[in-house]
C-alpha positions as CSV (number, residue, x, y, z in Angstrom):
1,M,26.8,21.9,-11.1
2,A,25.2,24.8,-9.1
3,T,25.5,24.8,-5.4
4,R,23.4,26.8,-2.9
5,V,25.2,29.5,-1.0
6,R,24.9,29.3,2.8
7,V,25.5,32.4,4.9
8,S,25.8,32.3,8.7
9,Y,27.0,34.7,11.3
10,D,28.9,33.8,14.5
11,K,28.0,36.6,16.9
12,E,30.6,35.5,19.5
13,G,33.5,35.5,17.1
14,D,32.0,38.3,14.9
15,V,32.6,36.3,11.8
16,L,30.4,36.1,8.7
17,H,30.6,32.8,6.9
18,I,29.7,32.4,3.2
19,D,29.9,28.8,2.1
20,V,29.2,26.7,-1.0
21,A,30.8,23.6,0.6
22,V,31.5,22.3,4.1
23,P,35.1,23.2,5.0
24,Y,37.6,20.3,4.7
25,A,41.2,19.8,5.5
26,E,42.5,19.6,1.9
27,Q,41.3,23.1,1.0
28,E,43.9,25.8,0.5
29,T,43.4,28.7,3.0
30,D,44.4,32.3,2.5
31,I,43.9,35.3,4.7
32,N,44.4,38.8,3.2
33,D,45.4,42.0,4.9
34,D,41.7,42.9,5.5
35,W,41.2,39.7,7.5
36,I,39.1,38.0,4.9
37,V,39.7,34.3,4.8
38,T,39.2,32.3,1.6
39,R,39.2,28.5,1.3
40,T,39.7,27.2,-2.2
41,N,39.3,23.8,-3.8
42,P,42.8,22.4,-4.3
43,E,42.0,20.9,-7.7
44,T,40.0,23.7,-9.3
45,G,41.0,26.8,-7.4
46,A,37.3,27.7,-7.0
47,V,36.5,29.6,-3.8
48,E,34.3,27.4,-1.6
49,N,34.3,29.3,1.7
50,V,34.7,33.0,2.7
51,E,35.0,34.2,6.3
52,I,34.9,37.9,7.1
53,I,36.5,38.4,10.5
54,G,35.3,41.4,12.4
55,F,32.2,41.6,10.2
56,S,30.0,43.9,12.4
57,R,32.7,46.4,13.1
58,R,33.7,46.5,9.4
59,F,30.1,46.8,8.2
60,Q,29.5,49.7,10.6
61,E,32.6,51.5,9.4
62,L,31.7,51.1,5.7
63,G,28.0,51.9,6.0
64,D,25.5,50.0,3.9
65,E,27.9,48.3,1.5
66,L,30.7,45.8,1.8
67,E,32.7,44.8,-1.3
68,L,34.3,41.4,-1.3
69,P,37.5,40.6,-3.2
70,F,36.0,38.2,-5.7
71,Y,33.4,38.0,-8.5
72,G,30.3,35.8,-8.7
73,E,27.0,35.2,-10.4
74,F,23.8,34.2,-8.8
75,W,20.7,32.6,-10.3
76,P,17.4,31.3,-8.8
77,V,17.6,27.9,-7.2
78,A,14.6,26.8,-9.3
79,S,16.7,27.4,-12.4
80,A,17.7,24.2,-14.2
81,A,21.0,25.5,-15.4
82,P,23.3,28.5,-14.7
83,P,23.1,31.5,-17.0
84,R,24.6,31.1,-20.5
85,S,27.5,33.4,-19.7
86,L,28.5,31.2,-16.7
87,R,28.2,28.0,-18.8
88,A,30.4,29.6,-21.5
89,A,33.0,30.6,-18.9
90,A,33.1,27.1,-17.5
91,N,33.9,25.7,-20.9
92,E,36.8,28.1,-21.6
C-alpha cells in the first residue's frame, strides 16, 4: 500500500525530516558517518523515516543538489496503484 511522504524542517535543530510513518519505539535506528539517521521497519527492513542532521549547512556546501543514501520511486497520490515496476519488485 502506498503511503504519502511527509517532509518537515526543524529550524532550531537544523534537521530535515522525511517520513512515511510516525516514528515508533520498535523501529531500528541507524546513523551513518554523514549524520543521516534512518529508521526502518523491524519486520520488513523498509525505511520509514530519514533525518538529515545539519541540513541547511550541508545543503549550502553541496549547492543545489543533495543525494540521499537510498533509492525510491514516486507516483501521484491520485494513482490507484504504484507503477508496474514497483509492484513487480514487491512480489520478488
